[in-house]
N, C-alpha and C positions, 0 to 999 in steps of 0.2 A: 763419264756417265758419271761420276763423283762429284766432278762441274757443272753438271745442267744440276744436279739433288742443290751438289750450295747456290746456285746462281736463285733457284724455287726458291731455299729457304728466306733470303733477303728481300726476292720482291716482294716474301706473303711477313715479312715484319714490318718492308716500308710504306704496304696500303694500310692506307684507312681501316679502323675496323668500321665496320656499315652500321652497327648497330649501336657505336657511341652515339648518346645525347648531344644533337648538336643544335644549342636555345640561340642560338648571334642570329641564326633568321627564320627565326619562330615568331610569331602571331604573337604578340602580348596586351594584347585587345579585343574586344569583340564588340561595335558598341562601347557601349556604355560599362563594361564588364572585366575586369583586369582577370585574367587571363597567367596568374604567380607556375611558372612551375612547380612542383613536379604535375598540373595541368598542362597540357596542351592544346593545339590546336590542331597540328600536320603530323607530318611524318617526324616520328626521327624526334618530336620536342616532349612528347610526355615520357613518363616514367612505367608507363601500366595501362594497357588498354582501356582497363577503368579510369585512369585520368583523362581521358579523351574532351574535348570540346568540340563541340560542331560548332563550327559557324557560317550559317547560311541566312543572308539576308543583314549582320546585323545585328541578329540573335543568336544568344548562346545558345546548343544542347548537349545536355550530357550523353556521353559515347553519340550512339547513332541512336536516341531515343525522341521523343518528343516531349519531355521533359525540360520546361526551359527554366536555366541557369540567370539567378538575379547579380550574385554577389560571392566571393568564394575569400576566406579568408586563412591567410596563414600559422596568424598568431592562435588562433582558436579552434583550427583544425573543424570550422563549420563551414557546412554553404549553403545559403538562402536558394527557393528553387522555388515554382508556382505552380499547385497540382489541385484540381477540378473538385470543387464546390460540387457535394452531392448533391443532389436535388430530390421531392417527392413529393407529387402535386393531381389533383383529381377537380375531377367539378363537381358543379352545385351537388350532384346525385352522388358522389360518390365514385364515380369511376377514374382509375387511375387514370392522367396520363406522359404520353410517351416523353415521360422522363426516366434516366435511367436510377432505379434511387441506391444507386454503390457503385464507390469507384474502389479503387486500387494502385497499388505502384509495389512492383515490385524491380528493386535493387540491391540483392545477395551482398556484395561487396560497401555502403551506407546502410548506416541503424540511422533512426529519429533520436534530434537532439530530446531528453527527458528536461531538462532546465534553458531552452526556450518553445519549447511547441504545448498547448492544448490540445484539447477532445474537445471542442465546442458541438449541442445540437439548439436550435432554434424554432419552435413550433409552437403555436399549444395543444396541440396532436401526437405527438409525437415521444418517438423513443428511438436512441440511436446508438449504433455499438460498435467497435474498432473490431477487428480483429489480425492480429502481429504475430511475428514467431522471433522465437531469441531462439536460435540454433536449432533444435529439432522441437520445439515447446511447443504449444499454440496458446493463446496468450488471448483474454478478452474482456474487454471493459465496453465501458459506454455508460449512459444516463438517459429522464427521463426528464419531458418538460410538457407539462400541464398543465391551462387555465380558457378562463372562461372569457379574458379580454387579454388588452395589448400595451400596456405604455410605453412607447418608442424614446419617450425620453428616457425615460428612469434606463431600460435597455442601449441606450448611447456614453449611461455614466460605468455600467457596469449588468459584465454579465452574472455576476455571484449574487445569490438571492435574490432572482427579481425576473417574477412573473413571463413566464414566452422563452423563456432561453435556463439551460445547463451547460455546465463544462466540470472536466474533469483531469488530470494530472495524468504522464505520460511515462510507462514503464523505459530507465533504461536497457538498452541492448535494444532495441526491439528490430525485426526489419519483414519487410515485405506483411502492408496491412491495406486490410481491406476493409471500408466506409460503408457500412449500412444501416436505413434508412426505412420504416419499414409506423404505420401509424395504426391509433384501437380501434378507428371507428374513420378512418374514409375522409377526414376531415367535413365529414357532414355536420355534427352540431358544431363547428369556427367555423363553417365555411365563409363565412360573410366578411372578416375579419383577414382570417390564414389558410387562404388553400392549402400552400406547401409547407413542407418542414424541409430544410437545411440540414449537411451536419460535416463537419470537415475538423482535420488536424489543420495550427495554424501555427504560428508563429507572435506569441502573446502578445510581443513588441508592438508589430502593424500589425494587430486586430482593428477595428474603429469600426463601430458597430452606425451606418445612416441612418435604413430603415428597409421593414423586408420587398419594398418599389425596384429598391439598390441592389436588394443582396438574389433577386428572383433574375436582374438584369448581369450578376456576375458569375464568371464564367469560372475563374478560379482567385484562389491565394495565396500566400507568398508560406512558405515549410522549408525549417532547418535540418538540414540533413548533420548529422559527424562523418568525418573523413580522416583516415587514418594512417600510416605504411604500413602494411604485412599482416600477419594476427600473431607474433613473437611482444614478448615483453624489450624493454631496453639492456637486461642482461642477459639477452640471446641474442638479441640484436646488433651489438656492438661485436658478437663473435664470425657475422655474417660475412658474406662477401659482396654483397651487394645492397652493405650497408648505406642507407639513404643519407644523415650527416655529414656532410663537411665538410669542409676546413672555418674552422672556430662555432661553431656551434656543442651544443650537449642535443643530449635523449632525451622526453618524460612520452612517462609514459601517458597513453590515452585516456579519458575523461570517461569513455563507455564503455573501457578495458579489455580493448583489443585494438593487437597494434599498439604503433606508437608514432609520436611526435616528432619533430628540432625547433632550437630555438635560441640566435644567436648568441654570447656568450657575454656578457657585460663587455661594453666598452665598442661594441660590434656590430652591425646593422645591417642588415642584405636579407636574402631572402636565403636560411641554412639547405635548401634543398636543390641548389643550385648546383649546376657543379664548380664553380667560381669561390662558393661558399659564401660565409660573412667579410664585410667588409669593413674595417677599424674603421671607426670615427676618430677625426682630429678636434681633439675635445679643446685646446689651442685655440683653431676656428673657430668652433661653433658656440666658444664664452668667452664671452672680452674683457669679464675681468678676471678673468684667468689670471695669478703670476707678480702681485706689483709688486713694482719696486725690483723686479725681476724677469729673471726671463724662462719661458714655457719651449717645454721638451716633450714633444708628440712621442708615444712609446705606441710600440702594440697592445691592445686593449684597454692604455692608461697613460697618463702624464703624468709627470714632475715641472717642479721648479726648480731652477738654477739661482743661486743668487752671489751678486759682485760681491768685492770685497769687500769691509767693514758690515753686511751686508745675513743677519741669521733668519733660516731660512721658523716661520712659524711653527706652534705646538699643531696647529689644521692640516698643514703643508702647502696651503692653495697663500700661502704671499712668502714677503720678504723683510723680514722689521730690524732696523739701523742696529749694528751690536758695537757696544756704550761702554764692556766689559777696560777700563784703564792697566787694576795692579795688580800686579806677582800675583799676591794672594785674594786675587776675586775665585780662585779654583776652592782655597780653605773654607772662607764664609759662605760660598756654595755646595761646600759638604755635608758642613753645620749645618746648613739651615736646608739641605734635603733630610740629616740622622730628622732633624726637629721635627720634619712634617712627617718625617716617615710615622715617627712614637707616636706624634699625634694624630692619625688614619687612624693606625691603630687602636689609639685606643676608643677614636672617634666606633669604631664600626664596631668595635668588642662593643660600646653602648648599645649602635645601633642594632646590632641584634641582638640586642639580649629584650632592647624597646618594643622592635621585630616582634621576635617570638610570644612578648606576652600579650602585645597589643594583636596576633595572628590566633595564641590560643584565645581568647576573649571574643575572637570573629567567631572563630568558631562555635563556641560555646553558644553566640548568641544566633550569632546561622540556623543549630541545631532544634534553640527555644522560636527564632521563627516559623522554620519548618515544624511542628511541635503542635502550633498555635496553627499556624493556615490549611495544618491534612487535621482542623479539624479534633486536635488532642486535650482541651478543655474541652467538650460536648462528650470524647469519648469516656474523659475519665470519669468525668460524671458520669455517665448510665455507669461504669464499671464496677466504681462506689455507691451509686443510689439505686438504681433500677434490680441489679441481681444480688443473686443470694450470695453469704459470703463463701459456698463450695463455688459456687456457680466463679468470682469472681476468682477467688484460688490454684480455679484452672485455667479462665482468661488471664494473660496476658499482657504489658506493654514490654515488648524485646531493644534490644540497645542495635545500633549501630552492627557496632564488635561481631554480638555476636552471630549477627547471621551475614556477614562478610565472609566468618571465616565457617558457619556452616554451608554455604556453598562455593568455598576457592573464591572468593573475591568476585561471587557473580560472573565463573567464568563459565563461557558459553558451551563445556564438555554436561555443565548441572541439565541446561532448559533439558525441558521436558512437554513445552510444548506452549503456545502462542495464539491470543485468541483477540475479542475485536477492545479490551478493557487490559491487556497488559501479557506479559510475559510469566513464567511459570518454571520456578526452576524448583529444587531437589536439593535438598538440604539435611546434614548428618550432625544433629546434635548432639555438646558435648556425652550425654547420655546416652549415643547412641543410637537415638530413635529419629528415626526417618520424618522428616514434614515434606510439605508442599510453603511455597516462598510467591508467593503473586505477591508482581511489582507492575503498578500500574505506568502507562506510559510516561517520556519526560518529557516532560512543558507544556501536556495540554489538561487544559483547566479542569471539561467535561469528563477524566481520568479519574482526577481529585474526587469530584463531587459524586463519581461509582462508587469508591473506594470508599468513603464517608455513610453515604448508601446505602451500602454493603454489608459496612461493620454494623450498622443501626439496623441491620433487617437481622442480618446471624446473631447479634445478641439477643433477639424475642425467640430465635425458632431454638427445638429442643426435638431432632427427629432424627429414630437411628437411614433414616434410609439420607439427612443430610450427610456433606461432609461437614467434621465439625472445626468449627472453631477454635482455633487455640491462643491467637492471640497477635500482638499487629506493632510495627516501628514507626512511631511517629516523627520523628527527628531527619529523618532524611529529607530527601528532596521529590525524590518520587518515595511517596507512599507505599508500605510491605503492607499482606497479612500474609498471616501462619493456618497453614491443616495440618490437620493431621494427611498422611500420604495417605493418595489408594491406585496399588503396585499394579491391578489389572488391567490399565487403559482404559478407553472414554468406549460409550457401545458402539458409536458410530464406528471407532474403528475394527471390533467387532462383527462390525457387519457387513460392511463397505472394504476395508483393507482387509483379507484375512490373507495369512501367510501360510503356508504347506504345516507346517505346525501348529498354529491352530484351528482349536473346539470350534465344530460348529454347531451353534446356539440349536438345541433340541426345542418345540410348539411350547415340550413343559416348563423349558426356560425363559421360554420370552415371555410368555402368560407369564409368571412371576416373577420377573422383569413388567415387566406392565404393571404387575397390577404395587411393585410395592413403589412404583415412580407413582405410580396415580395419588397414592398415597400419599406422597410429600407434598403435591397441588390444591388436596382437599382439606390434611392438618394447615394449609394457609388461610386457607380461603374462613374455613370454620372456625377452627380450634383454638388456634394463638386471638389474645385477647387484642389484639390489630388488626383486624381480619390484612392480608399481607399475597399482591399478584404477583408473580414470576413475576409476566410481562416476556421472558424467554427460553420456555422450553423447546431442548432439542439434543440429539443424538449429541453433539459434540459435549452437551453441557451433562454432561450421566455417566458419573464412575462408577469401574465393577472394581471390588476385593476380588484375593483369590477365592472367594467362595459363591462368586457370582452375586453377589447383595449389591443392587443398587444404591449411587448416590447421589443425591441430587446437587450441583455444586452452581455458580458465577451468579450469583446475587442483584451483583452492580446495576441490573434494571430497573430491579422492582422497584413497589412501589406498596406501601401503608394505607390501606382503604380508610379513611374515619369511619366511625359506625354508626353512626346515622347518616353515611353514604351509600348508596350499589356502586356509585359507578364516579372514575376523578378523569379530566380533562384535559390532555396531558401531551407532548409533544411524542409526535405516533414511533415509538422506538420497537426496533423488536428481529430477527432474522431471518431472511428473503427464502420465499419457500417456507417459513412457518409464519406468517406476519397475518392474524383476526384481517377479510378482509374489510369484517364490520366498523372496526377499531380503526381498518387506515383509511376509510371514510370516514367516518363522523371526528375521530380521535373522540370518543368516549373509549375509557377504557377500563372492562368490566373484566368479575371472574371468569364467561364464559369465554375472551380473550384464553386464558392459561387451556379451557376443554379443549379449543380451535390447536392450538398449536401442539397440543398431547395427540389427540386425531393422526394429527400427519405424525409425530412419532409411533402408534401402534400399526399406519400404513408403510413405512418404513422395516418394523418387524414383523408383519403379512410377507412384505415383497423385497426383503433386500435393497430399496433401490433406492437411491439418494434424495432429496424430498425436492430437489431439480438440478439439472444436467444438460445442460450443450449435447451430450452424445448423446442423446436421444432425436427425434423428430420430433419438429418445431410443436408438434398441439400433443405432444409427450413428455415438452419437456415438465410440466410442472406434477407433478407424485398427486396431488391430492385431485387433478382433475382427470388423471391418466384413472386413476383410481374409480373418478365420481362415475365417469366413462364406461369404462368394466360392467359395475353392477346396472346401468341400463340397458348394458347388451349382452346381459349375460356373462359373461367371457370372464369373468372373474379370477377360475384358476389358469389360466393364464400367466397374467402377471406376476402372482402370485411365486415364492422359492418353492424352489422343487425339491427343496430338501424335508421343508413341514410339511408338502402334498403328498413324500413318500410312506410317511409317517401314518394318511389316511386316515387325520383325523377332521375330514370334511366337515362336519355336523359344525365343531368344538370352531372351525377358520372360520364357515358364516356368521355366525354368533358375533364375533369378535371382529368383522367387515360390515355386520349392521354397526357393531358400538360405535364405529368409526369414522360412521357414514352420518349420522347423528352428529357425534361432535364435532363432523366439517361443512355443519348449517352454518348458508352464508349469516343468517340469522341467528345471532345468540341466543333470543330466548329460547329458538325451537335445541338445542343442544341442554345436552344434563347436565347437570352439574358434577362436581370434580367429585366431591362425596356418592353418589351413585351411579360415576360409573366406578370409582375405586371397588365400589358391594357388588356392582357384577361382577368384576369382570373375577374378585375372590368365591363368589357364588358358582362359578366358572372353574376354576382350580378344586372347589370341593363337588362339584360335579364330575369333574372326571378321573377326580381319585375315589371315590365313594359314590361312583352308580349302581344308587342300592333305590333307587324307580327309574324306569326308561323315561326319554328325552318328550317320548307323544301321548303320557299321562297325566304333564302337568295343565293346569289348570288353563286356561286362554290366561287369565289372571295375571296368574306366572308367567305364563311364555311373552308377557306383551310387555312386562316390568318395563325393563326397560330398551327393547329392539322393537320399537313397536313404528307402523310405520314410518316414512318421516320422504317430506317432497327433496324432489334431487332437485339442488339447487346451482347456482356460481360462485365457478371457485375462482380468486384471483392466481393469478402466476407473480412469484418475482424474484430475482434472479441476476444476481455475479456477485461470482468468485467465494458466496456466501459468510460472505463481513455482513456488519449490523448493519443496521440500517434504520437514522432517523429525521424528520421532515415531521411539519407542523399542518401542510395539507396534500401532498404529492413529495419530491425524492427533495434531501437537501445537495444540492450542488457542488460538493464538496467530495463527497459518495457514491463510487459507482455501483447503481441497480438502474436497472430492468425490468419497468411493468407493462404485461399484455393480459389483458382483458376476457373475459372468454363469452362466448355469445350470445355478445352484447349486453352485459348484464352493468348498469351503472351502478 
């Protein structure tokens, strides 16, 4: 019996493992596509099932899918595949044609390359959206293309900034994406020259527009996917038994943050995943000019020169030079020469270091002066010294870079308290233990510097208890810095939309108080400043609350000064998606009524505790303004109100505020009240609620109709994508993410 067991053990050792990868009999090419290991096209030819390449009629497919593989790169960890073009076509009457307006790729083992791809949408009545996933988190972005004519010659040169086309970058680490297409008016207004919309994620180095006719006949576009080995980093992978980097190779972490890649060491080439590993490069054969007057000897991963008698290896080690040493005292000569050289080098190094130190110090001084001028320091300094009173000049100062570095622990990540459209906000602690907020604009973005200068210019003219006070600024860094009073209780948006277990629920009285305080700021800016100011970005994330729940309006980077002899200003359309005035969006004419519209949306958030724009709601309810106006028309307002304020039983007061909000949301600016009227109405409402000495039914008709008279319900616009800042002339800035959806066919 023991003999039988021993024989079985011997046979088990002798029989080869059927799971061992044998690449000698595997196809290394399918048509024009090379198939390097860990990919393979047959049984036991690939590392894992996800690396299977199915070769059918000389066409390579990824695993058992219909996705065509065009190229596989071992060095970059990338794979080029073909993806369907999403098309959305209509008849002249606006009837959709039988073309699928969305396409998907579901590959949980591969990510979309953020460095090689971009999202493109083409058409004149088009908005495209891409929905993808990073882990379990959903990611949505897209862009808008709207125009009344198309210049295909311009489109052939570039999509950026050209009518009929928009594009947006792809965020890293995304998988399993779906591309959606839709139209505002079913192409009925542009059908004669543009009956279709197109959208796709594409390798930007391969995409070149030729014509819309050619695009209609194009089924697929190239797309780059990132691939890697496993899901752990190199530090953990080297400890595993299935570590994939073979002989003479090294491990590098994947660029997309998942898994790792293998690379051959210097002096080696080949496939680092192949069981045989990387092979030595024979430099002596590949470089014919090596080892002049000597013999080249190849070594593993390197080489060396061997010199014959009478020759010495030169200083670079690449050849042999004749040895002219003849006398016995040559060693002493060399010693003295070396000593003199050493002393000379030390003196030279010391002198060089002193010169370098002085030059660097001067360069640092010049650089700070350059940044000071670049950041508008001369203008701001002049304003601080001439435009402000003596007391204001003393309270607003110019900080040094060192002061703010110490206050923020060198701008450490744990001091970040917020990130917005114009930069990052840090919490700082000054030497006198005063807590401040330090706003830093984005690095290398010229428009951010302009917004910084604009914000300082505006804030220097504002003195209001409900505006965050500017303490000073720093102008000697590449990225300008603003220093404010620190408001400790977060934003209004956080209190409404991000309620924690211990957060205080905002009562109706507190909401009305906050609304009145907010309204008084644009009212002050519009009518009480020496030069009227339009904030242009009124929203709940720009409204801070202190420990006593007093509202403080912040972020004046988008604000504009309006000359006294003008009531409107033509500007690039700029604002936050969901709060943007539709009349301003269409005409580009900025007026004080644009702030009224944005404040109306803030009122809706206070009434409903819903976000201004949300993809989590139904498509026709994503825009809060549209949802509100619809509920007013259908007399179903109570269904969208925050249940906590409904339970307080102040329905009549709530209806008054809702009526006021509906007037603020009128599409025509001339039909909206002024912010001063809005603030007065809210103040009156608070007084009536505190001191109801008269029954509401006893009010005169003139008083009842003061600001809550009938106002026609008008069309509203929904603008949405991740609540980022939006800026464009007549449509959407192609470098930003945005979606525009008109309702009720309003134009």
